[in-house]
N, C-alpha and C positions, 0 to 999 in steps of 0.2 A: 390349510396353506394361505387362504386369503386373509385369515385373521392376523397373519404376520404383518400385513400392510396396514392394519388398523391401529391408529395412534393410541387408542384407549387401552390396547393390550400391553403397552410398554410401561415399565416402571422407570423411575429416575435412574436407579442403579443399572438396569438392563440397557437403557439407552446410553449411559455413560460408558459401560463396557463395550458396546458396539462402536462408539466413536473412537475409543482407544484402539480397538482391533483394526478399524479402518485406517487410523494413522499409521500403525505398524505395517499394515499391508501396503499402503502407498509408499512408505519409506523403503520397504523391501524392493518394490518395483523400481523406484527411483535409483536406488543404489545398484541394482542389477543392470539396468540399462546403461548407467554410467561406467560400470566395469566392463561391459561388452562393447560400448561405443565411446571411445575416448573423445574428449572435447578439446577445444582450443581457446586461447585467450589472446588479447592484444597487449603488447608491451611497448612502451616508449623509452628510448634511451635518456637517462637523466644527465645532468651537467657533468658529474664525475665520470660517467661512462664515455661521454663525448670527449673529455680530456684524454682519456686513455686511448680512444680512437685516434686522436691527434698524435699520440706517442707512437702508435703502431704505424701510422702513415708516414711519420718522420723517418722511419727506418727504411722506407721504400719510396724515395723521391721519384717524381715524374721524370720520364725521359725528356731530353732536350729537344728543341725543334728540329735539329738535324736528324736525330734518330727517328722522329716521327715522320719526317719527310722522305727518309731513305726508302728506296725500293729494293734494297739488298735483302734477300730472304733470310740471311743469317742475322741481320740487324732486327728485322721484324720478329724473328723467332726469339731473340734475346728480350725484346720489349714485352712480348707476350708472356714469356717465362717469368719476368719480373712482376707483371700484373697478377699472374696466377699465384706466385709466391706471396704477394701482398694480400690477395683475397683469402688465401689459405690461413694467413696469420689473423686476418679479421674474423674469419669464421671460427677459428680456435678461441678467440677472445669472446665471441658471442656464445659459443657452446659453454664456456666456463661461467659466464655471467648468468646464464639461464639453466645451469645444471644439466646441460645436454637435452633440454626439452624441445629444441628446434629440430624438426626432423630433416633428414637429408634431402628429401624432395624439395622442400622450401629453400634450403641452402643452394641446391643446384640451380633453381630458378633465379635466385639472387646472384649467383656466380655468372650466369649468362648475361646479366645486365651490367654488373660492376666491371667485368673484364674490359668493357669499352669506355669506361669513365676514368678521368684523371682523379687525383686525390681530392681536389676541392669538390668536384661534383659527387664523388663517392661519399664524402662526409655530409654534404647537403642532402643526399638521398637518405642516408641512415638517420639523419636528424628529423626529416619530415615524414618518414615512413613508420608504420607500425610493424613491430616484429611479432609474427604469429608463432606462438609456442604451444606445445601440448599441455593440456590441463584436464583436471577431473571434470570440470563444469563445461557446459556448452555456451561459450560467450561469442562465438562467431558462427554466422550462417543461420539457417532456419531452426536449428536446435535451440536458439535463444527463446523462441516462442514456447517451446516445451518447458524451459526453465521457469518462465513466468507463470505458466499454468500450474506446474507442480508446486512451486513455492507459495503461490496464492492459495491453492487447495490445502496445503499443509497449514498455512496461517488460519484458514477457516476452521479446520479440525481442532487446532490448538485452542482457538477462541471458544469453540463450542464446548470442548472438554473443560475449560476453565469455568465458563459460566454455568454449565450444567452441574459441575461439582459444587458450586456455590448454591445453586438452586436446591440441590439435594439436602442442604442443611436447613432449608426453610420448611417448616411444617404447615404454614398457612397456605391454603389453596385459593389464592386470589390471582386475578389476571395480572401478569407482569409484562414488562416491556421486552420484546425481542427475546434474548437469551438470558436475561437476568431475572431475579425474583424467584418465588417458589416455582418448582418444576411443574409444568403443565404439559401433558402429552399432546395437547392441541397445537403446541408450538413446533412439534417435530417436523411437520410438513414444510413449515417456513425455514427450518434449519437445513433440511435436505435440499431445498431449492437454493439456499445460499451456497451450497457446495458446487452448484453449477454456474450461477450467475456471477459470483465473486471472481473466479479466475478469469472469466471473459472480460469483466470490467477492468481488472488489473492489466490485461493484455491491451485493452483499448487505451488506457492511460500511458502505457509504455510506447505504443505507436504514436500517440499524440505528442509525447515528449520528443521522440525522434523528429517528428514533423516540425515542431516549433523550434528545435535546435538546429534545423537546417541540414540534417544528415539524411535527407530523403533519397540520396543516391545509394545508400546502403542501409536500408530500413531495419535489417536484422542485426547490424553490427552495433551493439550497445557498448559504448566506451567507458561506462562507469563500473565495469567489472563486477565484483562481489556486492557492490552497492545495489545492483539490479536485484539480487536475491533478497536483500534486506527490504527494498521497496516493495517487492512482490509479496513478501511475507506480511508486512504491515498492512498492505492493501487488503489482503485476505482476512487478517485479524480484525481490522476495523472496517469491514465491508459495508456496514451501515452508513458510515460517514462517506465512503467512496460513492455509494449510491446517491446520497444527498448532493455530493459535489457534481456528479454527472447530471442529476436532475436540474441543478442550477444552471448548467450549460445550455439548457433548451432555450432560454431567453436570449442567449448570445448567438447560438448557431441557427435557431429557428425562431426569429422574432415574429410576433404577430403583425400582420399588415394593418395599418391604420384605416385603409379603405374598407376593410371587412368588419369594422366595429359598428355595432348598432348605436342608437342614441343613448340607450341605457348604459352600454359599455363605456361610452364617452363620459357620461356623468360619473360613472364609477372611477374612471381614470383620473378625473379632476379632483376626486376626494382624496385628501391627504391620508396616508396610511403609514404604519410603522411596524417593524418586526420587534416583538416584545419578548422578554425573558422573565419568567417567574421563578424565583429561588425559594425552595422550601427549607425550613429548619424547625427545630423544636422551640417552643416558647420557653421563656426563661424559667417559668414555673415547672416545666417538664424536665428541664436539664438535671434537676436534683432527684428525679424519680429513679428507682433502682433499675428500671428497664430502659432508661434513656440510652445507655451505651449500646445495648442490643439493637435498638431501633436505628440508631445512626449507622451502626455497622451493617445492618441489613439494607440500608439505602431507602430511598423514597420512590423507587420505580413503580411500586404498586399503587401509589396515590392517584387520584383522579382530580384534575384541576380544570375548572370551568370559568368562563367569563359570561356574565349576563348583561347585555346592553340595556339601555333605557327602553328601547323598542327593538323588537326582533327576537330571533332564536338564540338559545344558549349555545355557546361555542366551547368545545372541549379542546384543551391544549395538547400539543404533541409531547409524548413522553421522551425522556433522555434516550439516546441511542447507544447501545452496545456497552455501556458502562454504568456505574452506580452514581452518576451525576444527579444532583438535586435540582437541575435547571429544566423547566418545562418551557416550551416555546410556542409562539403563534406568529404567522407571517401575514403581512398586509392587513393589519387591524386598523380600521378607520379611527381617526381621532375622535375622542369623546369620553363620556363617563361610563364606567362599568362597575359591576359588583363581582369581585373575585372570590371564588369559593373553592375549597379543597377538602377532600376527605381521604382517609387512609385507615386501614385495619391492620393491627399487629397482634400476633398470637403470642402470649406470654404464658408458657406452660399450657394450662387448660383454660386460660382466660383470654378472651379477645378484647383488646384495647382499641377503641375507636377514637381516632384523632380527626379533628376538623378545624377549619379556620375560615373566616370571612373578612373581606376588606373592600372598601370602596376606593376605586382608583380612577385616575383620569389619564388617558393616553394623549400625549402631545409631543412636540418637538423635543422637549426637555425630559419627559418621563417615558422611558422605554424599558426600564428594568425595575422590577418590584420584588419585594421580599414578603413572604407570608409565614407567620409563626404558627405551627400546629400545636394545639393543646387538646386535652382530653375532652371529648364530646360529652354532653350531659347524659347520654345513654350509655356511656362507657361502662364495661364490665369490671 
């Protein structure tokens, strides 16, 4: 039983099948919950609908001042009857516009309010208010949180299925980045953890959006409708980039206090630094090789890119995140001269092709992006 939880017991095909079964299971739970508990959505009347509201109101003019001031019960009853007839016509119009998805409870609450309003105020209310209609999705209330969590988790599973399926096509067992490159069972623990932290991060971003948009009086009322589902799915699919975004917020939300810096920290702060990008590609001589297309198609995620300063330790650059980008990055690199080095192994049938490249660079205000051309190493098979 315990062997089930050991990554080394999993094959690429077995893990891919497990991810597919998880996705189907989550989809079944999601669909079942929505069929049992109906959702709601916000709707705003557009200009054409407001013009039609004007036409309905024109049929039921407001009573004159004498009728409103009259204390005769018969006159009051007539005024009330006209208002009820007007509201009934408005509700029939709204039912038709939204295919009967406005439930009677909400119409009754609206009727209790509109019965005391004249035509001008009635139109102003309908123009400024959101019409709540029944929907398959949960766009109103605390159910919105569940929508974000579900769709972010679905995005994570789809992302993992996509990248593991690509990895299963790679025969070379080298360390890859995140969920790309040759399948490595050691990555399973990281992929499982992503299923937990990615939905929470997506929810944090949604709450942050509400806070910044000024809708803090109704934190769970997301007004972007099905765009919320798309945002949550993308946040889950590209969870690596979401984590980098949230990590970057630490300097804004939790800045370091200048009074807590040591003298060494102050000296480091005064040193000019830059965020650099290293782009890998095949050398011109390699582009004509028969295996060039396969190398480019497989991506450069398995490459190792390092910087060696004139003095100090060698620095390993960060690999691309979540996709097969060829751009390796390093942050806050002090200005100066470095030796750039990259190595990569590619398996072509039974032969391993070793690629390598070296280049002397200088990081300064003008030089922050560099290109490195990989060619066959001297010991290539």
